[in-house]
C-alpha positions in Angstrom: 9.6 -9.1 7.5 12.1 -6.3 7.8 15.1 -8.1 6.5 16.2 -6.6 3.2 19.5 -7.2 1.4 21.2 -4.0 0.3 24.2 -3.8 -1.9 27.1 -1.4 -1.5 26.0 0.4 -4.7 23.0 1.6 -2.8 25.2 3.7 -0.4 23.6 6.8 -1.9 20.2 5.8 -0.6 21.2 6.9 2.9 19.1 10.0 3.6 21.1 13.2 3.5 20.2 15.9 6.0 22.0 18.7 7.8 23.3 17.2 11.1 25.5 18.7 13.7 28.7 16.7 13.2 30.3 18.2 16.3 28.1 15.9 18.4 30.3 13.0 17.2 33.6 14.5 18.5 33.5 13.0 22.0 32.4 9.6 20.6 35.2 9.6 18.1 37.8 10.7 20.6 36.8 7.8 22.8 37.0 5.1 20.1 39.3 6.6 17.4 42.3 4.4 18.0 40.7 1.3 19.7 40.6 -2.1 18.0 37.1 -3.3 17.2 35.7 0.2 17.3 33.3 0.0 14.3 30.2 -1.3 15.9 30.5 0.9 19.1 31.0 4.0 16.9 28.0 3.2 14.7 25.9 2.5 17.8 27.0 5.7 19.4 26.3 7.7 16.3 22.8 6.2 16.0 22.2 7.1 19.7 23.1 10.7 18.9 21.0 11.1 15.8 18.4 8.3 16.0 19.7 6.9 12.7 23.0 7.0 10.8 23.2 10.0 8.6 25.4 10.0 5.5 27.4 12.9 6.8 28.2 10.9 10.0 29.6 8.0 7.9 31.8 10.4 6.1 33.1 12.1 9.2 33.7 8.8 11.0 35.7 7.6 8.0 37.8 10.8 7.9 38.6 10.7 11.6 39.1 7.0 12.2 40.3 5.8 8.8 37.5 3.2 8.6 36.4 2.5 5.1 32.9 3.8 4.1 32.2 0.5 2.4 33.0 -1.5 5.5 30.9 0.7 7.7 28.0 0.6 5.3 28.3 -3.2 5.0 28.0 -3.5 8.8 25.2 -1.0 9.1 23.1 -2.8 6.5 23.9 -6.3 7.8 22.7 -5.7 11.4 19.0 -4.8 11.8 19.8 -2.6 14.8 21.2 0.1 12.5 19.0 2.6 10.6 19.9 4.6 7.5 16.8 6.8 7.7 15.1 8.8 10.4 12.5 6.9 12.3 9.3 7.9 14.1 9.1 9.0 17.7 7.3 5.7 18.4 8.6 2.5 16.9 5.8 0.0 16.6 7.2 -3.5 16.5 4.8 -6.3 15.6 6.0 -9.8 16.4 5.9 -12.4 13.6 7.5 -15.2 15.5 5.9 -18.6 15.4 3.5 -18.1 18.3 2.4 -14.7 17.0 2.2 -15.9 13.4 -0.2 -18.7 14.3 -2.3 -16.3 16.3 -2.6 -14.1 13.2 0.0 -11.4 13.6 -0.4 -10.6 9.9 -3.9 -9.2 10.6 -2.4 -6.8 13.2 0.3 -5.7 10.8 -2.2 -5.2 8.0 -4.6 -3.2 10.2 -1.7 -0.9 11.3 -0.5 -0.5 7.8 -4.0 0.6 6.7 -4.5 2.9 9.7 -1.1 4.6 9.4 -0.9 4.4 5.6 2.6 3.0 5.7 4.2 -0.3 4.8 6.5 -2.4 7.0 9.7 -0.5 7.7 8.2 2.9 6.8 7.6 6.0 8.9 4.5 8.1 8.9 5.0 11.6 7.2 4.6 13.3 10.6 7.4 11.1 11.9 5.3 10.0 14.8 5.3 6.2 14.0 7.6 3.7 12.4 6.3 0.2 11.7 8.5 -2.8 12.0 7.9 -6.5 11.7 10.3 -8.4 14.0 11.1 -12.1 14.3 10.4 -12.4 18.0 9.7 -10.2 21.0 10.1 -13.0 23.5 6.7 -13.0 25.1 5.0 -15.9 23.3 2.4 -16.5 25.9 0.9 -13.1 25.0 0.7 -13.8 21.3 0.0 -11.9 19.1 2.2 -9.1 20.5 3.0 -5.6 19.6 5.6 -3.4 21.3 5.8 0.4 21.3 8.9 1.7 23.0 9.1 -0.2 26.3 5.4 -1.0 26.4 4.2 -4.5 25.4 0.6 -5.2 24.2 -0.5 -8.8 24.0 -3.5 -10.9 23.0 -4.2 -8.3 20.3 -6.6 -8.0 17.4 -6.0 -5.6 14.6 -8.7 -3.2 15.8 -7.2 -3.2 19.3 -3.7 -2.4 17.9 -5.1 0.5 15.9 -7.0 1.8 18.9 -3.7 1.9 20.9 -2.0 3.9 18.1 -4.9 6.4 18.0 -4.7 6.9 21.8 -0.9 7.6 21.4 -1.6 10.1 18.6 -4.2 11.9 20.7 -1.8 12.2 23.6 0.9 13.6 21.3 -1.4 16.2 19.8 -2.5 17.5 23.2 
């Protein structure tokens, strides 16, 4: 599963990159002085960059006065937030009860082998990120995988890998 406890001492593990911090200006102007602004600001920043870069945390703190430790605590508590860049296609494999009993583990393992990544990792070409999720809400299709807005059900490991290969072929053309 994707759930991983992270302590505040790991704040330095946030990937550093050069990001255009000016993109945050309108978001921060909108929420700067509003009560309960932390989650909307983090969501907005992630919408801008696709993840939460370290520099964004610093700028948000400087502009709003929110504490870095508080922001990092929220960002690591909620699984919707990402501290590292993700692939263009996020591959979510359901491991809820229905999918689990229909052997979702075989699907995850086949994908891990094909992409040469572990759960939560991104391929070096940043095309795919693999995530195990608790439930995708389509139990009658178990086992299920979701890529973007597309849901694929009644899968085997080889079928899942075939879908990924087709996406990769489309991306290289």
